[in-house]
C-alpha positions as CSV (number, residue, x, y, z in Angstrom):
1,X,65.0,-119.9,-162.1
2,X,64.2,-119.5,-158.6
3,X,62.6,-121.0,-155.7
4,X,59.5,-123.7,-156.1
5,X,57.6,-125.8,-153.8
6,X,59.6,-129.0,-153.0
7,X,58.2,-132.3,-154.0
8,X,60.2,-135.5,-153.3
9,X,60.3,-136.5,-156.9
10,X,64.0,-138.1,-156.4
11,X,65.7,-140.0,-154.2
12,X,67.2,-137.5,-151.4
13,X,70.5,-138.2,-149.4
14,X,69.5,-137.7,-145.5
15,X,70.9,-134.5,-144.1
16,X,71.6,-134.1,-140.7
17,X,69.9,-130.8,-138.9
18,X,73.7,-129.8,-137.5
19,X,75.5,-130.5,-140.9
20,X,73.4,-127.4,-142.4
21,X,73.1,-125.1,-139.3
22,X,75.3,-126.4,-136.6
23,X,78.6,-124.7,-137.6
24,X,77.8,-121.1,-139.0
25,X,81.4,-120.0,-138.9
26,X,82.6,-122.3,-141.4
27,X,83.1,-121.2,-145.1
28,X,83.4,-124.5,-146.7
29,X,80.3,-125.8,-148.6
30,X,80.0,-129.0,-150.0
31,X,78.0,-129.5,-153.2
32,X,77.0,-132.9,-154.1
33,X,75.9,-133.6,-157.4
34,X,73.3,-136.7,-158.5
35,X,73.5,-137.1,-162.0
36,X,70.4,-139.1,-163.8
37,X,72.2,-139.4,-167.1
38,X,76.2,-140.0,-168.4
39,X,77.8,-136.7,-167.6
40,X,81.1,-135.2,-169.0
41,X,84.3,-135.0,-166.4
42,X,85.3,-131.6,-168.3
43,X,81.9,-130.0,-167.5
44,X,82.0,-131.0,-164.0
45,X,85.7,-129.5,-163.7
46,X,84.8,-126.2,-165.5
47,X,81.6,-126.3,-163.4
48,X,83.4,-126.3,-160.1
49,X,86.0,-123.8,-161.4
50,X,83.6,-121.3,-162.2
51,X,81.5,-121.4,-158.9
52,X,84.6,-121.0,-156.8
53,X,85.7,-118.1,-158.7
54,X,82.2,-116.6,-158.4
55,X,81.9,-117.1,-154.9
56,X,85.3,-116.9,-154.0
57,X,84.6,-112.6,-153.2
58,X,82.0,-113.8,-150.5
59,X,84.6,-115.8,-148.8
60,X,83.0,-119.3,-149.8
61,X,84.8,-122.2,-150.6
62,X,83.2,-125.0,-153.0
63,X,83.9,-128.7,-152.8
64,X,82.1,-130.6,-155.7
65,X,81.4,-134.1,-155.4
66,X,79.5,-136.9,-156.7
67,X,76.5,-138.3,-154.8
68,X,76.9,-141.9,-155.5
69,X,80.5,-141.7,-154.5
70,X,80.0,-140.2,-151.2
71,X,79.7,-143.0,-148.3
72,X,76.7,-142.4,-146.3
73,X,79.1,-142.0,-143.1
74,X,80.4,-138.8,-144.7
75,X,80.5,-135.8,-142.6
76,X,80.3,-132.3,-144.4
77,X,80.2,-128.7,-142.4
78,X,77.8,-127.2,-145.3
79,X,76.0,-129.5,-147.6
80,X,73.9,-129.0,-150.4
81,X,72.5,-131.3,-152.9
82,X,71.9,-130.6,-156.5
83,X,70.2,-133.1,-158.7
84,X,71.5,-132.7,-162.4
85,X,68.7,-133.0,-164.7
86,X,69.3,-134.5,-168.5
87,X,72.3,-135.3,-170.1
88,X,75.4,-132.9,-168.6
89,X,77.6,-133.0,-171.6
90,X,77.5,-131.2,-174.5
91,X,76.2,-132.9,-178.0
92,X,79.3,-132.8,-180.8
93,X,77.0,-131.4,-183.2
94,X,73.7,-128.9,-183.2
95,X,70.6,-130.3,-182.2
96,X,67.0,-128.3,-182.2
97,X,65.0,-128.6,-178.8
98,X,62.2,-127.1,-177.2
99,X,63.2,-123.7,-175.7
100,X,60.9,-123.5,-173.0
101,X,61.2,-124.1,-169.2
102,X,63.3,-122.8,-166.4
103,X,67.1,-123.5,-166.0
104,X,67.2,-124.7,-162.4
105,X,65.0,-124.3,-159.2
106,X,65.6,-124.7,-155.3
107,X,62.9,-125.8,-153.0
108,X,61.2,-124.4,-150.2
109,X,58.9,-125.6,-147.6
110,X,56.8,-123.7,-145.7
111,X,58.5,-120.8,-147.0
112,X,61.9,-121.8,-145.9
113,X,64.3,-122.5,-148.9
114,X,66.1,-126.1,-148.4
115,X,69.1,-127.3,-149.0
116,X,68.2,-129.2,-152.3
117,X,68.1,-128.0,-156.1
118,X,67.7,-129.2,-159.7
119,X,69.7,-128.1,-162.4
120,X,68.2,-128.5,-165.9
121,X,71.5,-129.2,-168.3
122,X,69.2,-130.0,-171.3
123,X,67.8,-126.6,-171.0
124,X,71.5,-125.0,-170.0
125,X,72.6,-126.4,-173.5
126,X,69.5,-125.4,-175.0
127,X,70.4,-121.5,-174.1
128,X,74.2,-122.0,-174.7
129,X,73.8,-123.3,-178.2
130,X,72.5,-119.9,-179.6
131,X,75.6,-118.7,-179.0
132,X,77.3,-121.4,-180.6
133,X,79.2,-121.6,-184.0
134,X,80.9,-124.8,-185.8
135,X,84.0,-124.5,-183.9
136,X,82.5,-123.9,-180.6
137,X,81.6,-127.7,-180.6
138,X,85.2,-128.4,-180.2
139,X,85.5,-127.5,-176.8
140,X,81.9,-127.7,-175.8
141,X,82.2,-129.3,-172.5
142,X,84.0,-126.6,-170.9
143,X,81.9,-124.0,-172.2
144,X,78.7,-126.1,-170.8
145,X,80.4,-126.6,-167.5
146,X,81.1,-122.9,-167.2
147,X,77.5,-122.2,-168.0
148,X,76.3,-124.7,-165.4
149,X,78.7,-123.3,-162.8
150,X,77.0,-120.0,-163.3
151,X,73.5,-121.6,-163.2
152,X,74.7,-123.4,-159.9
153,X,76.1,-120.3,-158.1
154,X,72.6,-118.4,-158.9
155,X,70.7,-121.7,-157.0
156,X,73.3,-121.7,-154.3
157,X,72.7,-117.7,-153.6
158,X,69.0,-118.5,-153.0
159,X,69.9,-121.1,-150.3
160,X,73.1,-119.5,-148.8
161,X,71.6,-115.9,-148.6
162,X,68.3,-117.6,-147.4
163,X,66.3,-115.5,-150.1
164,X,63.8,-115.9,-153.1
165,X,64.4,-112.4,-154.1
166,X,67.2,-111.7,-157.0
167,X,69.3,-108.7,-158.1
168,X,69.6,-106.4,-160.6
169,X,73.0,-107.2,-162.0
170,X,75.4,-110.1,-162.1
171,X,74.5,-114.1,-162.1
172,X,72.0,-113.6,-159.4
173,X,69.6,-111.5,-161.5
174,X,66.1,-113.2,-162.4
175,X,67.2,-114.5,-166.0
176,X,70.4,-115.2,-167.4
177,X,70.3,-115.2,-170.9
178,X,72.3,-117.3,-173.8
179,X,75.0,-114.4,-173.9
180,X,75.3,-114.2,-169.9
181,X,76.0,-117.9,-170.0
182,X,78.6,-117.6,-172.6
183,X,80.5,-114.5,-171.7
184,X,83.7,-114.5,-171.2
185,X,83.4,-113.2,-167.6
186,X,80.6,-113.3,-165.1
187,X,80.4,-111.8,-161.7
188,X,78.2,-111.7,-158.4
189,X,77.0,-108.3,-158.1
190,X,77.8,-105.9,-154.8
191,X,74.0,-106.4,-153.4
192,X,74.2,-110.3,-153.5
193,X,77.6,-110.6,-152.1
194,X,76.7,-108.0,-149.3
195,X,73.5,-110.6,-148.5
196,X,76.2,-113.4,-148.9
197,X,78.4,-111.9,-146.1
198,X,75.9,-110.7,-144.0
199,X,73.9,-114.1,-144.1
200,X,74.0,-116.6,-141.2
201,X,74.9,-119.2,-143.5
202,X,77.8,-119.6,-144.1
């Protein structure tokens, strides 16, 4: 996971520069999710809950919305847009997938990290399923949503802190293992919190 060169491979919501950089004092960040396939509402709810829990310590409030439900005239204090690639709902049974590829990425232009990202739901599911037993599929959407929330926060850290580097601990380290996605608890390390708190955004 981490920054990648931006290529306009999918339709993007036009963003006014003032929405991103004009109000540095605000701590409310709106995250719009752009799903390419049917998704689970339970996963989205768990995603938002986990993202808010993790970023709350840095003084950041999260508001999650759907891109296709947002009117063009909507105004945001801080806006991030994430393309949710694949099917963001847990399969009701074990499935074998190719396990290669990153879980998510952000985009850069001329060395600047942009407020756009991509989360690969199928890859997150592949990793998460390594920890599953049969009974886990009964509440798989919630487990998937929690894992997606941790991946989202990882990418949000790159954008909000304006850095492509990773930390040694927590969800902002370079790789998130299957166990880290599934663990009963997760956190943002002190190094990442310090960067978020001293960053001009927010």
